[in-house]
N, C-alpha and C positions, 0 to 999 in steps of 0.2 A: 540633709546630712547623710553622708555615706556611712554605712554600718559594715564593719568587718567582723565576720565570725572567725575567730582566731584560735587555732589549736596550738598548744605549746610545742616547741621544738619541731616545727613543721614548715611546709612550703608557704604557709600564710604569712610568715615573717617577711617574705619578699613583697607582699602587697602593702604591708605597713611601711616598708622602706620606700616603695614607689610613691605612696601618698605623702610621705615626708619630703621626698625630692621635689614633688609637685607643689608642696606648700598648701595642701588641701586640708580642710577640716574633716574629721571623721570620728566615729565612735568605735571603740573596741569592745566586743563581747567575747570573753575568753572561755575556753574549754580546756579540760585536762585529759590527757591520754589515760586509758584504763586497761587493766588486765596485764597478763604476762607479755602479750605482744604489743602493748602500747597502742591499742586501737583508739580511734576517735569515739567519743561517747554516743550512745544511741540518740541523745537529744538533738544532735545535729541533723538527724533525719526529719525533724520537724521543720527545718529550714529548707533542705534540699533532699530529694529522695535517696541519693547515694550516701548522704551523711559524711561527706569528706570536706576537709578544709583545704584551701580557703573558700569562703563564700562571701560575697558582698551583697548588700542591698543598697540600691540607689533609687529612691522613689519607689515605683512599683516594680522595678527590675530586681530579680534575684538571679545572680550569676555565679557559677562555680568554674573551676579549672583555672589554674594560675595564668597560663598563656592568654586565654580569652579575657580574663580580668585585666591583665596588663594592657592588652591591645584596646580594650574598651575604655579604660581610664585615660590612656594616651589620646585616643580619638575624641573623647568627650571633654576631657579636662586638661589636656596637655598642650594646648595651642597657644598658651600665653607666651608671647615673644620676649617678655622681659626675663624669662628664665632660660638657662642653657637648654637647648633642645635635646631630648633624650632619644630622638629618632633621626638618623641621617636623612636628608631630603631624598626623594625618590631618584633624582638624577645624580646623586653623589656617588663617587666610586665605592664608598664603604657601605652603601645601602644593602647590597646583596649579602655581604658578610654579616651585617646586622640581622637580616632575616634568617640566615643560616643558623647563627648561634642562638637566636631567640627560640627557634624550634628544636634545635639539637638538644637542648638541656633536658627536655622531657622525652623527646622522640627517640634519641639514640643513646644519650649518656645515662639517664636515670635508670633504665631497665637493668643495665649491668651492675650498678650499685645495689639495686634492690635484690638481685640474685645473690650477690655477695652477702648481704645482710641475712637473707633467708637461709642460705646454706651454713652460715656461721651459727645461726640459731638451732638448726638441725644438729649440727656437730656438737654443740655444747649444751643444748637444752635437755630437759628431763626425758629419758627414754627408758622403758622397761629393761631391766638388766640383762634379760636373756636375748634381746635383739640389739643391745647397745653397740657391741663391736661391729655388727653388720651395718647398722644405720649410720654410725659415725664414720666408718670406713668409706661407705658409699658417698657420704657428703664430702669428705676430703678428696676423694677421687674426682668427683664432678667439679669441685672448685679448682683442682689442679689442672684438669684436662680442658675445661670449658670456660669457667668463670674468670679465673685469674689471667689467662692470655688475652681475653677480651678487655678486661680492665686495663691491662698494660697497654694494649693498642690504643685505647681511648685516652688514657693519661698522656701517652706520648703525643697523640694528636693535639690535645689541648696545650701541652707544653710548647710544642712547635709553633702553634698559632701565637702564643704570647711571647715567643722569641721575636716575632715580627713587630709587635706593637704592645703598648702598655695595657690596652683594653681589648676585649675580644673582637669588637667591630672596627678597630682602628685606634688612632691616637686619642680619641675623645671617649669619655664615659657615656654609655647609652643604656637604655632599658634592657638590652640583651645581657648586660653585665648583672643587672638585678636578677634576671631569670637564671643566669648561670651560677649565681652566688651559692645557692643551696646545694647544687651538685658538687661544686668544688669544696665547699665546707664539709659535705658528706663524705667526699673522697678522703679528705684529711682525717676525719673522725673514724671512718669505718673501712677504708680500702687501701691504707698504706701510703697515701700521698705524704711525702716528707721532703726534706731539704735536697734530696737527689734530683728533684725537679724545681729548680730555684725560681723559674718564672711563675709557676703556679703559686708557690709560697709567697712570692712578692706580691702577686695579685691579691691574695687573701689579706695581706697587710694593707694594701691600697683600699680595698672595699671597707675594711674595718676602720680605716682612718676617716671615712666620710662622715661629716656631722649628721647627715640625715640617717645613716645607718645606726649611729649611736642613739639618736632620738627614737627610732623605730624599736630598738631593743628595750629602751626605757618604757615605751608605751605598751609593748607586748609582754613584758615580763622576762624572767630568766630564759636564756636561750643557749642550750648546750647540746650539740648533736652527739656527744660522747655518751649521753645518758642511755 
């Protein structure tokens, strides 16, 4: 039995979704964020030294990192030809697009979203009153000069890609879309993604309409990145 160590409102939602798409049995062990920063609880360090979700256990294997977990589950459990394949064949034209977006989500996209969240917290969080104008002014200046231009660049890049096809790797849904989902949802919740980018908003509607996505949310509990 695969065990998923699942943190609320986190990347681990993608692992539950993949398991539902694959039709695999699994157990969810849930954890809640703690403190002002919404950090993972210390108890997760008993499972993996970094104490970050997602983490899965499969027999003797303990594995962290969303991308590694997705690739492992697909290689070990995703070969059933009775299901729609979630990875384009290596010789398919869309295979390179699949690889790109599978790794783009965390490698290029997520750091920009995290910077936005961090500087938002600096700008609006508790600061001693005598340095508050300086700290908040500096946070606004960094966001304006560095963070927001990069976010705009990446949002435009994703929007243009989805103008080419319904899904990130082409006309068919793949595991790259599962990996990209948390980034796009986070952009909508935290980084100003709205109806001015209609292809990305339509993409969110498409992923949320998948029955496996709904089942994963039911298994994982409340899921709201606006929190």
